N, C-alpha and C positions, 0 to 999 in steps of 0.2 A: 254181240254179246261179250266177245272177248275184249273189245274196246271199252265197253262199259265197266268190265271188271277192273281193267287197268286204271280207269278214271276213279273208280270207287277206292281202289288201293291207294292211289295218289292222294285222294282227299283225306283218307284216314291217316296216312303217314304225315300229311301236312298238319292235321289237327294235333298230332302228338309232337310236333317240332316247333321250337321257338319261332316267333314271327319273323325274326331277322333272317332265318335260314329257309323259310318255307318256299320261297320262289326258286331258290337254287335246287332244292330237293325235287320240287315239282318238275323242273326242267329236266332233271336227270331221269326221272321216271318216264316222262314222255318220250325221251330219246330211246330208252330201253324198249318201250312198247312199239317203236317204229311208227308212231303217230305222225301224220303229215298235216296235222291241223295248223296251218301257218298263222291263222288268226290268233289261236291260243298262244303260239310261240311269240308273236308280236306283242301280245299283252304282257306275257311274262317278261319280255325284254324291257318294256316300258316301265313295268313295276320295279325291276331291278335297277334301272336308271334312276327312278325316283328315290329308291332306297339309298343309292350311292350319294345322291344329292343331299338327302336328309342327314346321312352320316357325316358328310363333309361340312354341312352347315353346323351340326352339333359339335364337331371337333373345333371349328372356328370359334363358336360361342364359348366352349370350355377354355380355349386358349386365351380369349379376351378376358374371361372372368379371372383366370389365374394371373394375368398381367395386372388387372386392377387390384387383386389381393396383394401382389408384390409391391405395387406402388403405395398402397395404404400402409404396408409394413415399413417401407422406407420413410414415409412421412411420420409414422409413429416414432421410429428411431430418431429422426431429426428433431422432433418435438421433445423427446426425452433428453436428448443431448443438449438442446437449448436450455431446458429446465435445469439440468445438472450444471451447465456453464454458468447460469445465473446464480445458482446456489453457491458455486465455487467463488464467483466474483464477490458475492455478499460476504462470504467468510473471509476472503483475502482482504477486502477493504476493511472489515472490522479488525482483523489481525494487524494490518498495517497501521491503522489508527492507534491501536493499543500500543504497538511497538514504538511509534513516534512519541506518544505521550510518556511512556516509561523512560525513553531515552532523554527527553528534555527534563522530566522530573528528577532523574538521577543527576543531571548536570547542575540543576538549581540546588539540589541538596548538597552537592559537593561544594558549590560556590558559597553557600550560606555558612559553611564551616570555616571559611577563610577569615583570618583575623584582620581588622582594619589596619592599613599601613604596610602589610606584608606583600612584597612584590612576588609575583609568580615567576617561577623558573622551572625548567624541565631539562632532563638529560636526553640527548639523542645519541643513537649508536648505530653503526653499520649492521649490527646483528638484529636490530629491532625495526621492523617495517610498518608496524601499526601506528596510527596517529596518536599523539599525546595532547591532552588539553592543557592550554597555557592561559593563565589569568592575566589580563592587562587592565589598565585603568578604565577602559571603555567596555570591557566584556571579555568573553572567552574566544580564543583562536585555537585552531587545531594545527599542530606541527608534525611533520614527518620528514625523515632524512631520505631523499630520493636517490642521491648518488654522491660519490666521493672519489675524487681523482686529482691528478696533478695537471695544472694548466701551464703549458710551456710559455705561452704569451705573457703570463703574469709571473712566471717562475716561482709559483707557490701552489699549495694545495687549495682546492675549492670544494666546499660542501654545497650541494644543490638541495635546498630545503623547500618543501611545499607548505603553503599556509592555507588552511581552510577557514574562511571568514564566516563566523556564525552571528556576528553583530550587525546591527542595521546601519553600519557606517561604511563608506568607501574610503579606504586608507590610501593616502598619497605618499606619506613619508613616515618611517619609523626607525628607531635605533635598536640594533641587536647587540647585546652585551653579555659577556660571560667568560668562560675559560674552557680549555680542552686539555686532554692528556691521555695517558694509557689507562688500561683497565684498573678499576679500583680494587684494593686488596680484599680478599675474602676472609671471613671468620674461620679460623682453624678450630676443628673439633677439640673441645676441652680448654680452649684459650679463654683467659680471663677477659671480661668485657672491657675493663680499663686498658688492658694492653692493646686490644683491638682498636679502641678509640685513639690511642697514641699513634698507631700505625696509620690510621686514617688521616690524622692531622699532618703527619709527615708526607703522606701522599698528596694531600691538598696543596702543600707548599710547592709541589713539583708541577702543578698545573700552570698553563700559559694563558694569561688574560688576553682578551680582545674586546674591541668596541668598534662597531661599523654602522654608519648611517646609510640606510637603504632608501632610495627614491624609486618607488614602483607603485603602480595602481593596483591595490588589492580589492577587487570588487566583492560585494557580499554574495552569499549563497553559492560559492564556488571555490575552486582551488587555483592558487597562483604560486608560481615557483620563483625563487630568487637565489642568487649565488652569493655565498659568504666566503670571502678569501680568509684563509687561516695560515699563519706563518709557522708551519710545522716542518720538521726535518724528514718525517716519514709518516706513512699511514698508521704505524704502530702508535704514534703520538695522538691519534684521532679516534681512539676506541670509545671515548666518551666526550661529547660536546655539550657543555652546560650553556643554556641560553635563556635570557629574559628579553622581552620586547617592550619598549615604551613608544607609544604612538605619538608622533609629533604633529602630523597634519591629517585631518580627516573631515569628511562632510557627510551629512545625512543622505542616505540613499534608499528610496522606496523599494520595498520588496517586489521582485519580479513575479513571484507566485501570487501575491496579493493583487497585483495589477490584472493577472490573467483570470483568477477565479473568485476573488473576494472571499474573505473568511467568514464562515458561519459555524458556530459551535452548538451542538445539541447537548443540553445539560439536564440532569434529573437529580432531585434531592436525594442525597445518600448514594448516588450512583458513582460511576467512574468519572475520571476527568476527560478533558478533550483539549487537543491543540487547536489554536485558532490563528489564522493569518491576519496580520495587520500591515500597515504601510511600511513598517520597519522590521518585519520579521515575525516569527512565530512566538506566541505566548501560550501559557497553560491556564486552564480554568476548571474549577470544581464548584458545583452548587452545593453548599453545606447545609443550610437550614432556612426555614421561613417562620415568621411569627406575626401575629396581629399587632398593628400599631394604629389605633384610632380607626378610621374608615379605610385604611390601606393595609398592605402587607409589607413587612420589612424582609428583604431577601439578602442572605449572607453568602458571599462568593469569595473563594480564594483565587487570586490571580498570581501566576508565577511569571516574573519578569527576568528573562535570561540575559538581558542587555546590560550594558555598563552605565546606564544613565537613568535618572528618576523621571517617571511620568507623573507630573503634578496634577494633571486633569485628564480624565477620559470619559467616555460615554458608552453605555450599553444600549443597543437598539435592536428590537426584534419582536418576538411573539412569545406569549406565555399561555399555559393552560394546565389541564389535569395531567396526571402522570402518563408519559408516553407508553404505548404498548411495547411489550418485549416479545421477541421472536421465540416461538415454541420450538422444541427440538424436532418435532415431526412435521412442522408447518412448512408448506411449500412457499418459495420466495414470493410468488405472485399473490398469494393470500395475505402474507405479512405486509406486502406493499399496499394492498387494498386497505388493510386496517390502519396503516400509517397515514394513508391518504384521507381516510375518514377522520382520524384524530386531528390532522392538520386543519380541517375545516372548522374545528371548534376553537382554534387559538385566537387570542386577542392581542392587538398591537400594544407596544410600550416603548418609551424613550426616556431613559433616566441618566442623570449625571452622577458620576462617581467623584466624590469630593476628597476621599482619602488618596494619598500618593501611592504610587506603585514603586517601591524602593528597588534599586538595581540588584540583580543577581540573587533574588530571594522571593519567597511567597509573601503576599500581602493580603490580609483579611479586609475586605471592603463590604459595603452594603448599599442597597438602593431601595427606593420605595416604589411599589407597584400599586396602581389604583384599583385594588381588589380587596374587599374586606375579609374574604374567606381564604385562608392559607391553603386549604385543600384544592383550591382552583389555581394555585401557583406552585405546581410540583415539577413542571418541566418547562424548559425555555429553549427557543431557537434564537441566538443572539449574535450580533457582531460587536467587535471591540474597536472603537474609534479613539485614537490617541490625539488629543487636542493641544496639550501643553507639555513640554518636556524640558528637563534641565540637565545639561552636560556638566560633568565634573571638570575642575581645572586640571590641565595637563601638568604632570609632575616633571 
């Protein structure tokens, strides 16, 4: 009867205890009662072992689930980073393209202001490290004073000058001509302009002239340094070096960038301009307008020629179509790429000859005929520029 009471008490206590603790509680009660029922003890031990195994299995499953969640989180972060990198790359490419176009457009605008027959000349100074644009008879070169010092082997001062070649020519020989001297006089506050001009005229008479023929290969699309000997008594007499360059020997040199990638410009009516690679360097292009002409469409294009020679014949080859889609501010790069891909499938091939010449160092308005009667279907173009005939000016 006493044993039955203990078992009843154990059963009731077990019913009020959570399942995970019932076996431990039951074992404690049996020990207190002094029960010798080995069979019941064995069953309790088996159940406790099974419970431990279940707990261990559950812990392992939870750990595996957490590991999978962490892995999914890492993949999500990687995907987000890839998307951000792609967006940054698109933005950087667009910014770089705009910067290139603006740089070349500014250069052409400056060249167009030069009067015919005026020789370009620039001043170089040890205090100025930035490059300066110099006009030659074949196009624009960049000059910078890289070093200035005394050469004991020549027993005179030597200016080391860097040339940045922006023209589509490889230069083998040129003549550097100009003068040098101390710093130019500055305008005194309150000084009459005529008095300042007189002082400038006096200063110019103190300058020492020079002329030097330089034989060195100046390759396009890069910097080349040359040494200019100057017969000065001290560095004080070299605070300003005036220089003009006349190219004596040069030959056409295909653009390395054009060889590697081939130039394709994307143009849209009324949109921004684009730089385009050719065999002889970069040109500028803008799609201005379209209009119906019979069964075709007349397309007007502005082409900027930064080189020092005339292109008498060229060809535009590529594809045309409706207006290209523009990227929305909130649009993901992959979605915009998909829309551009769909737009590209609607484009039509064309090949047109430009009969107007591209004059040197300026913009030229040209036109081509596209075999499409509806101008609304000729709003954007993907085109290459092929230079077929060119004319070099006579060396001065």
